C-alpha atoms as a printed R data frame, in Angstrom:
    type eleno elety resid chain resno      x       y      z
1   ATOM     1    CA   MET     A     1 28.256 -63.603 15.954
2   ATOM     2    CA   ALA     A     2 29.074 -60.205 17.616
3   ATOM     3    CA   ASN     A     3 32.621 -59.081 18.013
4   ATOM     4    CA   THR     A     4 32.225 -58.246 21.570
5   ATOM     5    CA   PHE     A     5 29.399 -57.962 24.013
6   ATOM     6    CA   LYS     A     6 29.182 -54.425 23.588
7   ATOM     7    CA   ASP     A     7 27.575 -55.193 19.915
8   ATOM     8    CA   VAL     A     8 25.133 -57.069 21.704
9   ATOM     9    CA   PHE     A     9 24.583 -54.450 24.376
10  ATOM    10    CA   LEU     A    10 23.573 -51.817 21.938
11  ATOM    11    CA   GLN     A    11 20.876 -53.681 20.528
12  ATOM    12    CA   TYR     A    12 18.767 -53.063 23.600
13  ATOM    13    CA   ASP     A    13 17.619 -49.834 25.286
14  ATOM    14    CA   TRP     A    14 17.057 -49.662 29.428
15  ATOM    15    CA   GLU     A    15 13.906 -48.130 29.236
16  ATOM    16    CA   ASP     A    16 12.376 -50.644 26.408
17  ATOM    17    CA   VAL     A    17 13.580 -53.608 28.906
18  ATOM    18    CA   LYS     A    18 12.034 -52.115 31.850
19  ATOM    19    CA   GLN     A    19  8.873 -51.730 30.040
20  ATOM    20    CA   GLN     A    20  9.028 -55.519 28.809
21  ATOM    21    CA   ILE     A    21  9.281 -56.246 32.491
22  ATOM    22    CA   ALA     A    22  6.585 -54.434 33.451
23  ATOM    23    CA   SER     A    23  4.153 -55.610 30.942
24  ATOM    24    CA   CYS     A    24  4.572 -59.337 31.673
25  ATOM    25    CA   LYS     A    25  1.390 -61.051 32.256
26  ATOM    26    CA   THR     A    26  0.368 -64.294 34.360
27  ATOM    27    CA   THR     A    27  0.214 -66.327 31.185
28  ATOM    28    CA   ASP     A    28  3.840 -65.273 30.328
29  ATOM    29    CA   VAL     A    29  4.902 -66.531 33.649
30  ATOM    30    CA   GLN     A    30  3.105 -69.945 33.397
31  ATOM    31    CA   HIS     A    31  4.221 -70.332 29.961
32  ATOM    32    CA   ALA     A    32  7.779 -69.996 30.962
33  ATOM    33    CA   LEU     A    33  7.250 -72.612 34.079
34  ATOM    34    CA   THR     A    34  6.003 -75.226 31.841
35  ATOM    35    CA   LYS     A    35  9.236 -75.327 29.336
36  ATOM    36    CA   ASN     A    36 12.166 -77.378 29.743
37  ATOM    37    CA   LYS     A    37 14.362 -75.167 28.226
38  ATOM    38    CA   ARG     A    38 14.149 -71.519 28.763
39  ATOM    39    CA   ASN     A    39 15.181 -68.322 26.806
40  ATOM    40    CA   LEU     A    40 15.838 -64.714 27.790
41  ATOM    41    CA   HIS     A    41 12.217 -63.823 27.106
42  ATOM    42    CA   ASP     A    42 11.215 -66.629 29.816
43  ATOM    43    CA   PHE     A    43 13.900 -64.899 32.035
44  ATOM    44    CA   ILE     A    44 12.128 -61.668 31.908
45  ATOM    45    CA   ALA     A    45  8.673 -63.266 32.713
46  ATOM    46    CA   LEU     A    46 10.510 -64.982 35.750
47  ATOM    47    CA   ILE     A    47 11.868 -61.917 37.231
48  ATOM    48    CA   SER     A    48  8.754 -59.659 36.514
49  ATOM    49    CA   PRO     A    49  6.308 -58.559 39.246
50  ATOM    50    CA   ALA     A    50  3.687 -60.939 37.360
51  ATOM    51    CA   ALA     A    51  5.757 -63.921 38.489
52  ATOM    52    CA   LYS     A    52  5.888 -62.808 42.459
53  ATOM    53    CA   PRO     A    53  2.659 -65.260 42.851
54  ATOM    54    CA   PHE     A    54  4.261 -68.234 41.464
55  ATOM    55    CA   LEU     A    55  7.406 -68.086 43.875
56  ATOM    56    CA   GLU     A    56  6.877 -71.478 45.437
57  ATOM    57    CA   GLU     A    57  6.515 -73.133 42.535
58  ATOM    58    CA   MET     A    58  9.655 -71.383 40.905
59  ATOM    59    CA   ALA     A    59 11.520 -72.327 44.330
60  ATOM    60    CA   GLN     A    60 10.261 -75.988 43.666
61  ATOM    61    CA   GLN     A    61 11.437 -76.173 40.232
62  ATOM    62    CA   SER     A    62 14.851 -74.443 41.275
63  ATOM    63    CA   GLN     A    63 15.491 -76.954 43.776
64  ATOM    64    CA   GLN     A    64 14.992 -79.821 41.709
65  ATOM    65    CA   LEU     A    65 16.872 -78.453 38.428
66  ATOM    66    CA   THR     A    66 19.702 -77.760 41.145
67  ATOM    67    CA   ILE     A    67 19.772 -81.288 42.495
68  ATOM    68    CA   GLN     A    68 19.843 -82.590 39.129
69  ATOM    69    CA   ARG     A    69 22.817 -80.752 37.743
70  ATOM    70    CA   PHE     A    70 24.857 -80.125 41.070
71  ATOM    71    CA   GLY     A    71 23.688 -82.656 43.378
72  ATOM    72    CA   LYS     A    72 23.027 -81.751 46.954
73  ATOM    73    CA   ASN     A    73 26.411 -79.968 47.371
74  ATOM    74    CA   ILE     A    74 27.320 -76.351 48.586
75  ATOM    75    CA   GLN     A    75 30.956 -75.099 47.769
76  ATOM    76    CA   LEU     A    76 32.560 -73.314 50.743
77  ATOM    77    CA   TYR     A    77 35.031 -70.355 49.897
78  ATOM    78    CA   ALA     A    78 36.130 -67.131 52.003
79  ATOM    79    CA   PRO     A    79 37.652 -64.072 50.579
80  ATOM    80    CA   LEU     A    80 41.104 -62.691 51.290
81  ATOM    81    CA   TYR     A    81 41.584 -59.126 51.066
82  ATOM    82    CA   LEU     A    82 44.999 -57.714 49.891
83  ATOM    83    CA   SER     A    83 44.237 -54.260 49.976
84  ATOM    84    CA   ASN     A    84 42.087 -51.338 50.505
85  ATOM    85    CA   GLU     A    85 44.033 -48.961 48.392
86  ATOM    86    CA   CYS     A    86 42.013 -47.489 45.486
87  ATOM    87    CA   HIS     A    87 42.351 -44.923 42.761
88  ATOM    88    CA   ASN     A    88 38.360 -44.796 42.174
89  ATOM    89    CA   ILE     A    89 35.727 -42.699 43.567
90  ATOM    90    CA   CYS     A    90 32.509 -44.911 43.886
91  ATOM    91    CA   THR     A    91 29.836 -43.521 45.705
92  ATOM    92    CA   TYR     A    92 28.554 -46.884 47.375
93  ATOM    93    CA   CYS     A    93 32.076 -48.202 48.466
94  ATOM    94    CA   GLY     A    94 34.002 -48.051 51.507
95  ATOM    95    CA   PHE     A    95 37.244 -47.882 49.836
96  ATOM    96    CA   SER     A    96 36.289 -44.988 47.660
97  ATOM    97    CA   MET     A    97 39.312 -42.469 47.105
98  ATOM    98    CA   ASP     A    98 37.694 -39.934 48.676
99  ATOM    99    CA   ASN     A    99 36.776 -41.632 51.777
100 ATOM   100    CA   LYS     A   100 39.432 -40.549 54.196
101 ATOM   101    CA   ILE     A   101 40.629 -43.934 55.869
102 ATOM   102    CA   ARG     A   102 43.979 -45.256 56.470
103 ATOM   103    CA   ARG     A   103 45.052 -47.457 53.560
104 ATOM   104    CA   ARG     A   104 46.811 -50.933 53.762
105 ATOM   105    CA   THR     A   105 48.207 -53.341 51.657
106 ATOM   106    CA   LEU     A   106 49.247 -56.737 52.874
107 ATOM   107    CA   SER     A   107 52.805 -57.563 52.410
108 ATOM   108    CA   GLY     A   108 54.050 -61.067 51.207
109 ATOM   109    CA   GLY     A   109 54.435 -62.474 54.793
110 ATOM   110    CA   GLU     A   110 51.264 -60.671 56.103
111 ATOM   111    CA   ILE     A   111 49.310 -62.335 53.143
112 ATOM   112    CA   GLN     A   112 50.466 -65.775 54.138
113 ATOM   113    CA   LEU     A   113 49.354 -65.108 57.714
114 ATOM   114    CA   GLU     A   114 45.861 -64.780 56.560
115 ATOM   115    CA   ALA     A   115 46.163 -67.504 53.867
116 ATOM   116    CA   GLN     A   116 47.225 -69.967 56.876
117 ATOM   117    CA   ALA     A   117 44.471 -68.751 59.172
118 ATOM   118    CA   LEU     A   118 41.819 -69.614 56.449
119 ATOM   119    CA   ARG     A   119 43.684 -73.126 55.740
120 ATOM   120    CA   GLN     A   120 43.256 -73.762 59.448
121 ATOM   121    CA   MET     A   121 39.701 -72.964 59.219
122 ATOM   122    CA   GLY     A   122 39.275 -75.584 56.586
123 ATOM   123    CA   PHE     A   123 39.046 -73.611 53.494
124 ATOM   124    CA   GLN     A   124 40.734 -74.841 50.127
125 ATOM   125    CA   HIS     A   125 39.063 -72.121 48.006
126 ATOM   126    CA   VAL     A   126 39.876 -68.592 48.326
127 ATOM   127    CA   LEU     A   127 38.771 -65.693 46.940
128 ATOM   128    CA   LEU     A   128 41.627 -62.751 46.757
129 ATOM   129    CA   VAL     A   129 40.098 -59.310 46.395
130 ATOM   130    CA   SER     A   130 41.447 -55.848 46.582
131 ATOM   131    CA   GLY     A   131 40.714 -52.123 45.801
132 ATOM   132    CA   GLU     A   132 41.942 -50.648 42.272
133 ATOM   133    CA   ALA     A   133 44.847 -49.197 42.410
134 ATOM   134    CA   ASN     A   134 46.910 -49.817 39.151
135 ATOM   135    CA   ASN     A   135 50.126 -48.290 40.546
136 ATOM   136    CA   SER     A   136 50.663 -50.449 43.595
137 ATOM   137    CA   VAL     A   137 48.028 -53.354 43.551
138 ATOM   138    CA   ASN     A   138 48.668 -54.461 40.172
139 ATOM   139    CA   THR     A   139 49.354 -57.978 38.211
140 ATOM   140    CA   PRO     A   140 52.882 -58.315 39.518
141 ATOM   141    CA   TYR     A   141 51.588 -57.790 43.111
142 ATOM   142    CA   PHE     A   142 48.593 -60.434 42.410
143 ATOM   143    CA   LEU     A   143 51.271 -62.939 40.887
144 ATOM   144    CA   GLU     A   144 53.243 -62.649 44.146
145 ATOM   145    CA   ALA     A   145 50.351 -63.014 46.269
146 ATOM   146    CA   ILE     A   146 49.232 -66.004 44.581
147 ATOM   147    CA   ALA     A   147 53.005 -67.621 44.828
148 ATOM   148    CA   HIS     A   148 52.643 -66.989 48.469
149 ATOM   149    CA   ILE     A   149 49.323 -68.859 48.910
150 ATOM   150    CA   ARG     A   150 49.371 -71.515 46.042
151 ATOM   151    CA   PRO     A   151 50.662 -74.321 48.352
152 ATOM   152    CA   LEU     A   152 47.868 -73.890 50.845
153 ATOM   153    CA   PHE     A   153 44.865 -73.501 48.234
154 ATOM   154    CA   PRO     A   154 44.222 -75.661 45.125
155 ATOM   155    CA   GLN     A   155 41.161 -73.555 44.265
156 ATOM   156    CA   ILE     A   156 42.297 -69.710 43.671
157 ATOM   157    CA   SER     A   157 39.734 -67.150 42.451
158 ATOM   158    CA   ILE     A   158 40.560 -63.452 42.117
159 ATOM   159    CA   GLU     A   159 38.088 -60.388 42.077
160 ATOM   160    CA   VAL     A   160 40.317 -57.310 41.340
161 ATOM   161    CA   GLN     A   161 40.374 -54.104 38.859
162 ATOM   162    CA   PRO     A   162 39.693 -55.111 35.086
163 ATOM   163    CA   LEU     A   163 43.015 -56.129 33.402
164 ATOM   164    CA   ASP     A   164 44.238 -56.501 30.235
165 ATOM   165    CA   GLN     A   165 43.986 -59.828 28.191
166 ATOM   166    CA   GLU     A   166 47.880 -60.711 28.586
167 ATOM   167    CA   ASP     A   167 47.360 -60.176 32.312
168 ATOM   168    CA   TYR     A   168 44.404 -62.645 32.745
169 ATOM   169    CA   VAL     A   169 46.762 -65.163 30.586
170 ATOM   170    CA   ALA     A   170 49.625 -64.650 33.348
171 ATOM   171    CA   LEU     A   171 46.963 -65.348 35.968
172 ATOM   172    CA   ARG     A   172 45.832 -68.464 34.295
173 ATOM   173    CA   HIS     A   173 49.106 -69.747 34.167
174 ATOM   174    CA   ALA     A   174 49.624 -69.011 37.809
175 ATOM   175    CA   ASN     A   175 46.840 -71.496 38.394
176 ATOM   176    CA   VAL     A   176 43.848 -68.853 39.082
177 ATOM   177    CA   ASN     A   177 40.734 -70.982 38.612
178 ATOM   178    CA   ALA     A   178 38.223 -68.192 38.242
179 ATOM   179    CA   VAL     A   179 38.158 -64.212 37.940
180 ATOM   180    CA   LEU     A   180 35.182 -62.323 39.087
181 ATOM   181    CA   VAL     A   181 34.159 -59.043 37.557
182 ATOM   182    CA   TYR     A   182 30.823 -57.037 38.247
183 ATOM   183    CA   GLN     A   183 29.841 -54.436 35.968
184 ATOM   184    CA   GLU     A   184 27.843 -52.797 38.923
185 ATOM   185    CA   THR     A   185 25.172 -51.353 36.885
186 ATOM   186    CA   TYR     A   186 24.477 -51.802 33.207
187 ATOM   187    CA   HIS     A   187 22.781 -48.409 32.996
188 ATOM   188    CA   GLN     A   188 24.892 -46.682 30.952
189 ATOM   189    CA   GLU     A   189 23.031 -43.197 31.267
190 ATOM   190    CA   VAL     A   190 23.964 -43.153 35.137
191 ATOM   191    CA   TYR     A   191 27.112 -45.181 35.448
192 ATOM   192    CA   LYS     A   192 29.302 -42.013 35.648
193 ATOM   193    CA   ASN     A   193 27.444 -40.913 38.646
194 ATOM   194    CA   TYR     A   194 28.319 -43.521 40.949
195 ATOM   195    CA   HIS     A   195 31.990 -43.800 39.390
196 ATOM   196    CA   PRO     A   196 32.651 -40.013 38.797
197 ATOM   197    CA   LYS     A   197 36.482 -40.434 38.944
198 ATOM   198    CA   GLY     A   198 39.279 -43.154 38.009
199 ATOM   199    CA   LYS     A   199 39.533 -46.039 35.474
200 ATOM   200    CA   LYS     A   200 36.331 -47.667 36.736
201 ATOM   201    CA   SER     A   201 34.656 -44.433 35.184
202 ATOM   202    CA   ASN     A   202 35.157 -45.944 31.907
203 ATOM   203    CA   PHE     A   203 31.966 -48.236 31.341
204 ATOM   204    CA   ASP     A   204 33.306 -49.648 27.748
205 ATOM   205    CA   TYR     A   205 36.582 -50.992 29.280
206 ATOM   206    CA   ARG     A   206 34.715 -52.476 32.111
207 ATOM   207    CA   LEU     A   207 32.113 -54.056 30.016
208 ATOM   208    CA   ALA     A   208 34.575 -55.415 27.852
209 ATOM   209    CA   THR     A   209 36.422 -57.278 30.654
210 ATOM   210    CA   PRO     A   210 34.701 -60.521 30.493
211 ATOM   211    CA   ASP     A   211 35.508 -60.549 26.709
212 ATOM   212    CA   ARG     A   212 39.393 -60.189 27.710
213 ATOM   213    CA   ILE     A   213 39.082 -62.930 30.373
214 ATOM   214    CA   GLY     A   214 37.232 -65.555 27.996
215 ATOM   215    CA   ALA     A   215 39.759 -64.591 25.235
216 ATOM   216    CA   ALA     A   216 42.680 -65.600 27.824
217 ATOM   217    CA   GLY     A   217 41.145 -69.100 28.420
218 ATOM   218    CA   MET     A   218 40.301 -68.645 31.939
219 ATOM   219    CA   HIS     A   219 38.359 -71.578 33.425
220 ATOM   220    CA   LYS     A   220 35.425 -69.769 35.238
221 ATOM   221    CA   ILE     A   221 33.998 -66.060 35.059
222 ATOM   222    CA   GLY     A   222 31.830 -64.780 37.449
223 ATOM   223    CA   LEU     A   223 29.299 -61.849 37.084
224 ATOM   224    CA   GLY     A   224 26.831 -59.772 38.828
225 ATOM   225    CA   VAL     A   225 25.699 -56.482 39.425
226 ATOM   226    CA   LEU     A   226 25.435 -54.491 42.715
227 ATOM   227    CA   LEU     A   227 21.765 -54.838 43.801
228 ATOM   228    CA   GLY     A   228 20.617 -51.706 44.956
229 ATOM   229    CA   LEU     A   229 22.107 -48.933 42.708
230 ATOM   230    CA   GLU     A   230 19.312 -49.133 39.823
231 ATOM   231    CA   ASP     A   231 16.319 -51.353 39.143
232 ATOM   232    CA   TRP     A   232 17.353 -54.926 39.950
233 ATOM   233    CA   ARG     A   233 15.263 -56.380 37.410
234 ATOM   234    CA   VAL     A   234 16.383 -54.468 34.510
235 ATOM   235    CA   ASP     A   235 20.250 -54.956 35.418
236 ATOM   236    CA   SER     A   236 19.741 -58.643 36.085
237 ATOM   237    CA   PHE     A   237 18.235 -59.007 32.481
238 ATOM   238    CA   PHE     A   238 21.357 -57.065 31.282
239 ATOM   239    CA   ASN     A   239 23.535 -59.486 33.257
240 ATOM   240    CA   ALA     A   240 21.751 -62.538 31.924
241 ATOM   241    CA   LEU     A   241 22.123 -61.168 28.601
242 ATOM   242    CA   HIS     A   242 25.984 -60.896 28.974
243 ATOM   243    CA   ILE     A   243 26.091 -64.520 30.411
244 ATOM   244    CA   ASP     A   244 24.186 -65.687 27.504
245 ATOM   245    CA   TYR     A   245 26.373 -64.165 24.966
246 ATOM   246    CA   LEU     A   246 29.476 -65.205 26.888
247 ATOM   247    CA   GLN     A   247 28.303 -68.695 27.147
248 ATOM   248    CA   LYS     A   248 27.574 -68.873 23.268
249 ATOM   249    CA   ARG     A   249 31.170 -67.175 22.344
250 ATOM   250    CA   TYR     A   250 33.515 -69.080 24.992
251 ATOM   251    CA   TRP     A   251 31.625 -72.355 25.511
252 ATOM   252    CA   GLN     A   252 34.490 -74.033 27.321
253 ATOM   253    CA   THR     A   253 34.264 -71.759 30.090
254 ATOM   254    CA   LYS     A   254 32.221 -72.305 33.188
255 ATOM   255    CA   TYR     A   255 29.925 -68.991 34.428
256 ATOM   256    CA   SER     A   256 28.823 -68.013 37.834
257 ATOM   257    CA   VAL     A   257 26.583 -65.443 39.207
258 ATOM   258    CA   SER     A   258 26.616 -63.532 42.585
259 ATOM   259    CA   PHE     A   259 23.783 -61.294 44.289
260 ATOM   260    CA   PRO     A   260 25.687 -58.530 46.066
261 ATOM   261    CA   ARG     A   261 23.080 -56.422 47.864
262 ATOM   262    CA   LEU     A   262 24.134 -53.079 48.784
263 ATOM   263    CA   ARG     A   263 25.293 -52.938 52.201
264 ATOM   264    CA   PRO     A   264 26.154 -50.181 54.764
265 ATOM   265    CA   ALA     A   265 29.962 -48.837 54.696
266 ATOM   266    CA   GLU     A   266 31.857 -46.058 56.002
267 ATOM   267    CA   GLY     A   267 30.972 -42.835 53.826
268 ATOM   268    CA   VAL     A   268 28.751 -44.429 51.346
269 ATOM   269    CA   ASP     A   269 25.245 -43.492 50.017
270 ATOM   270    CA   ALA     A   270 22.051 -45.537 50.871
271 ATOM   271    CA   PRO     A   271 20.608 -47.755 48.206
272 ATOM   272    CA   ASN     A   272 18.611 -46.141 45.261
273 ATOM   273    CA   PHE     A   273 16.397 -49.139 44.990
274 ATOM   274    CA   MET     A   274 15.183 -51.360 47.615
275 ATOM   275    CA   MET     A   275 15.248 -55.253 47.331
276 ATOM   276    CA   ASP     A   276 13.756 -57.424 49.807
277 ATOM   277    CA   ASP     A   277 14.238 -61.061 50.567
278 ATOM   278    CA   ALA     A   278 11.348 -62.295 48.281
279 ATOM   279    CA   ASP     A   279 12.653 -60.208 45.416
280 ATOM   280    CA   LEU     A   280 16.052 -61.737 45.768
281 ATOM   281    CA   LEU     A   281 14.780 -65.475 46.177
282 ATOM   282    CA   GLN     A   282 12.735 -64.638 43.021
283 ATOM   283    CA   LEU     A   283 15.963 -63.611 41.267
284 ATOM   284    CA   ILE     A   284 17.924 -66.853 42.354
285 ATOM   285    CA   CYS     A   285 15.287 -69.095 41.181
286 ATOM   286    CA   ALA     A   286 14.610 -67.363 37.827
287 ATOM   287    CA   TYR     A   287 18.491 -67.844 37.322
288 ATOM   288    CA   ARG     A   288 18.346 -71.281 37.996
289 ATOM   289    CA   LEU     A   289 15.190 -71.890 35.721
290 ATOM   290    CA   TRP     A   290 16.769 -70.021 32.785
291 ATOM   291    CA   ASN     A   291 20.187 -71.851 33.211
292 ATOM   292    CA   PRO     A   292 20.439 -74.973 34.869
293 ATOM   293    CA   ASP     A   293 24.112 -75.202 34.345
294 ATOM   294    CA   LEU     A   294 25.132 -71.547 35.917
295 ATOM   295    CA   GLU     A   295 26.933 -71.592 39.377
296 ATOM   296    CA   ILE     A   296 25.135 -69.272 42.012
297 ATOM   297    CA   SER     A   297 26.801 -68.097 44.709
298 ATOM   298    CA   LEU     A   298 25.578 -66.422 48.005
299 ATOM   299    CA   SER     A   299 28.110 -64.574 50.202
300 ATOM   300    CA   THR     A   300 27.840 -63.124 53.830
301 ATOM   301    CA   ARG     A   301 26.242 -59.908 52.688
302 ATOM   302    CA   GLU     A   302 22.922 -61.750 53.350
303 ATOM   303    CA   GLU     A   303 21.567 -62.598 57.095
304 ATOM   304    CA   GLU     A   304 21.812 -65.801 58.248
305 ATOM   305    CA   ILE     A   305 18.115 -66.934 58.375
306 ATOM   306    CA   PHE     A   306 18.018 -65.958 54.514
307 ATOM   307    CA   ARG     A   307 21.026 -68.014 53.880
308 ATOM   308    CA   ASP     A   308 19.915 -71.003 56.103
309 ATOM   309    CA   HIS     A   309 16.572 -71.097 53.842
310 ATOM   310    CA   ILE     A   310 18.352 -70.650 50.582
311 ATOM   311    CA   ILE     A   311 20.606 -73.621 50.858
312 ATOM   312    CA   PRO     A   312 18.218 -75.893 49.077
313 ATOM   313    CA   LEU     A   313 16.686 -73.537 46.667
314 ATOM   314    CA   GLY     A   314 19.346 -72.893 43.769
315 ATOM   315    CA   ILE     A   315 22.597 -71.838 45.120
316 ATOM   316    CA   THR     A   316 25.834 -73.823 44.661
317 ATOM   317    CA   SER     A   317 28.406 -71.944 47.010
318 ATOM   318    CA   MET     A   318 28.658 -70.034 49.847
319 ATOM   319    CA   SER     A   319 31.251 -67.864 51.526
320 ATOM   320    CA   ALA     A   320 31.606 -68.013 55.434
321 ATOM   321    CA   ALA     A   321 33.231 -66.364 58.232
322 ATOM   322    CA   SER     A   322 34.185 -63.622 55.827
323 ATOM   323    CA   LYS     A   323 36.456 -60.338 56.711
324 ATOM   324    CA   THR     A   324 36.305 -57.556 54.230
325 ATOM   325    CA   ASN     A   325 39.227 -55.750 55.404
326 ATOM   326    CA   PRO     A   326 42.914 -56.207 54.592
327 ATOM   327    CA   GLY     A   327 44.346 -58.388 57.317
328 ATOM   328    CA   GLY     A   328 40.813 -58.898 58.841
329 ATOM   329    CA   TYR     A   329 41.497 -62.528 60.190
330 ATOM   330    CA   VAL     A   330 44.500 -62.289 61.842
331 ATOM   331    CA   VAL     A   331 47.012 -59.511 60.830
332 ATOM   332    CA   GLU     A   332 44.734 -56.211 61.562
333 ATOM   333    CA   PRO     A   333 41.108 -57.033 62.618
334 ATOM   334    CA   SER     A   334 39.982 -53.764 63.358
335 ATOM   335    CA   SER     A   335 41.030 -52.043 59.813
336 ATOM   336    CA   LEU     A   336 38.198 -50.699 57.965
337 ATOM   337    CA   GLU     A   337 35.956 -53.065 56.188
338 ATOM   338    CA   GLN     A   338 34.779 -52.459 52.817
339 ATOM   339    CA   PHE     A   339 30.972 -53.167 53.691
340 ATOM   340    CA   GLU     A   340 29.325 -54.545 56.565
341 ATOM   341    CA   ILE     A   341 28.503 -58.458 56.543
342 ATOM   342    CA   SER     A   342 25.413 -59.776 58.044
343 ATOM   343    CA   ASP     A   343 26.093 -63.631 58.612
344 ATOM   344    CA   GLU     A   344 28.793 -63.544 61.154
345 ATOM   345    CA   ARG     A   345 28.704 -67.152 62.356
346 ATOM   346    CA   PRO     A   346 31.885 -69.232 62.200
347 ATOM   347    CA   VAL     A   347 32.777 -71.718 59.880
348 ATOM   348    CA   ALA     A   348 31.531 -74.559 61.714
349 ATOM   349    CA   ALA     A   349 27.966 -73.184 62.177
350 ATOM   350    CA   ILE     A   350 27.706 -72.985 58.397
351 ATOM   351    CA   VAL     A   351 28.833 -76.334 57.872
352 ATOM   352    CA   ASN     A   352 26.476 -77.861 60.717
353 ATOM   353    CA   GLN     A   353 23.684 -75.831 58.764
354 ATOM   354    CA   ILE     A   354 24.430 -77.235 55.443
355 ATOM   355    CA   ARG     A   355 24.405 -80.906 56.659
356 ATOM   356    CA   LYS     A   356 21.164 -80.118 58.702
357 ATOM   357    CA   VAL     A   357 19.311 -79.488 55.579
358 ATOM   358    CA   GLY     A   358 20.843 -82.442 53.895
359 ATOM   359    CA   TYR     A   359 23.341 -81.134 51.856
360 ATOM   360    CA   GLN     A   360 27.278 -81.669 51.759
361 ATOM   361    CA   PRO     A   361 29.757 -78.762 52.423
362 ATOM   362    CA   VAL     A   362 32.348 -79.064 49.510
363 ATOM   363    CA   TRP     A   363 35.743 -77.531 50.406
364 ATOM   364    CA   LYS     A   364 36.948 -77.646 46.590
365 ATOM   365    CA   ASP     A   365 36.028 -78.503 43.194
366 ATOM   366    CA   TRP     A   366 39.009 -77.796 41.272
367 ATOM   367    CA   GLN     A   367 42.623 -79.241 41.238
368 ATOM   368    CA   PRO     A   368 45.038 -77.526 38.693
369 ATOM   369    CA   GLU     A   369 47.064 -80.315 37.766
370 ATOM   370    CA   PHE     A   370 43.995 -81.750 36.205
371 ATOM   371    CA   ILE     A   371 43.679 -79.176 33.822
372 ATOM   372    CA   GLY     A   372 46.621 -78.193 31.074
373 ATOM   373    CA   ASN     A   373 47.489 -74.753 30.685
């Protein structure tokens, strides 16, 4: 087996994968749809343009597989933004260091206020998010933040800058359930264009992050790409390749995938590649058909009509009532958002919609006392 994902990654060429996807035929899609167990070659067929006429059949199979594995349950979570400080320049992010905004890092007391507001809404699963500022928003800060909110939330996930393995071990011992990390794009030749300055410009260090998380024994790893930077089909293949490698190497860990489509934000570039709703539905169904055990998450980046219709078609978790700025719930609602959200409905409306389509909202699926450290 490969020592790291980089060993696997180097076996593939972006343009070759792009050509494989483009050359898929109707027969390739039909063959993939008849199989009980699908491989990455089938995933290529299912995300290809040739699969678009089969979207209804893919959605039906995706629904059936999701019910078989997860039941009619949708887990709810909310992000809690800790800081918009960042030492990176990223051309697509409102928190980019070259964006002249007022920076804000929540204190312990402010974190508690934000956490209490979320708990009062009903949330028991919180996702801690921050910009990448290693000098101030670092592992000691995250551990302190977790200590403040742990009495309120049995399920804590984190989406912050890539860390070293020992940092992830410390977070696991602090009862962090999951770590989310996005490569943004697997197109190495243009990655530097999107990340011209800061630690994030190190493609290889970011690429190896899930290996460090897996080696630390984290319960769950979440992956994804920023849909809109490069060709979504090619990027999604590499993301699936990454998940495939991780599942084989760190087989005791659970995996999830998210679908952040590039959203408007202050001082950022427009998407380079457009992805419409039918494309996103196709991608969600393709992931489910390829990997029935994969948790699939959809955020409030997406519009409410799309989110309402996607509930029974393959996803397992949704965010609700999200704020993407530090202090956005009660401390400082007017501070700069990382990006605009689309679905601004209150939690009760999301819960009602989930129940309306015959599904059950789930507030937590994790209790740290049940898992030994």
